[in-house]
C-alpha positions in Angstrom: 133.0 19.6 115.1 132.7 20.6 111.5 133.3 24.3 111.1 132.7 24.2 107.4 131.6 21.8 104.6 131.8 22.3 100.9 129.3 21.4 98.3 131.2 18.3 97.2 131.2 16.9 100.7 127.5 17.7 101.2 126.6 15.9 97.9 128.7 12.8 98.8 127.2 12.4 102.3 123.7 13.5 101.3 123.4 16.2 103.9 123.1 20.0 103.7 125.6 22.4 105.3 123.1 23.1 108.1 123.0 19.4 109.0 126.8 19.2 109.1 128.3 22.3 110.5 128.5 22.3 114.3 128.2 18.5 114.6 131.0 15.9 115.0 131.8 13.2 112.5 130.8 10.7 115.2 127.4 12.3 115.5 126.9 12.2 111.7 128.5 8.8 111.2 128.5 6.6 114.3 130.2 3.8 112.3 133.4 5.8 112.2 134.1 5.3 115.9 135.5 1.8 115.4 137.3 2.4 112.1 140.8 3.3 111.0 139.3 6.8 110.5 139.2 7.4 114.3 142.7 6.0 114.8 144.1 8.4 112.2 142.0 11.4 113.4 143.3 10.9 117.0 146.9 10.3 115.9 146.9 13.5 113.9 145.2 15.5 116.7 147.5 14.2 119.4 150.8 14.4 117.5 150.3 17.0 114.8 151.5 14.5 112.2 149.5 14.4 109.0 148.0 11.0 108.1 146.9 9.4 104.8 144.9 6.2 104.7 142.5 4.2 102.5 139.5 2.4 104.0 136.2 0.8 103.2 133.2 2.3 104.9 129.8 0.7 105.0 127.2 2.3 107.3 125.1 5.3 108.0 123.7 5.3 104.5 127.1 5.3 102.8 129.1 2.5 101.1 132.5 2.6 99.4 136.2 3.0 99.5 137.7 6.3 100.6 141.2 7.7 100.4 141.5 10.2 103.2 144.0 12.6 104.8 144.1 14.5 108.1 146.3 17.5 108.8 146.2 19.6 112.0 145.8 23.3 111.6 146.0 25.1 114.9 143.2 23.5 117.0 141.4 22.0 114.0 141.7 18.9 111.8 141.5 19.4 108.1 140.1 16.4 106.3 140.4 15.8 102.6 139.2 12.7 100.8 138.4 11.1 97.5 135.9 8.4 96.7 138.1 5.6 95.2 135.5 2.9 95.0 135.7 2.6 91.2 139.5 2.2 91.4 139.2 -0.4 94.1 136.5 -2.4 92.4 138.5 -2.4 89.1 141.5 -3.7 91.0 139.7 -6.5 92.8 
């Protein structure tokens, strides 16, 4: 479950803090369930090893390329990400 969300995240996903905090990523973005996102989140949660990955996401009102990282902090996962769509499109 999200325990916090910053203004950048809220702007990118088009949802306010009240719509995000307390909900899971799967609740907000069902398309993540069958994505490299879920594999990396579970790996990090299970092993404590940080992960870094780039993936294309199309669904749930979003579309683009994301460079993301998970790190485990106590019983939480910290997600950081950057929209790299422009970089990927320039390289295609």
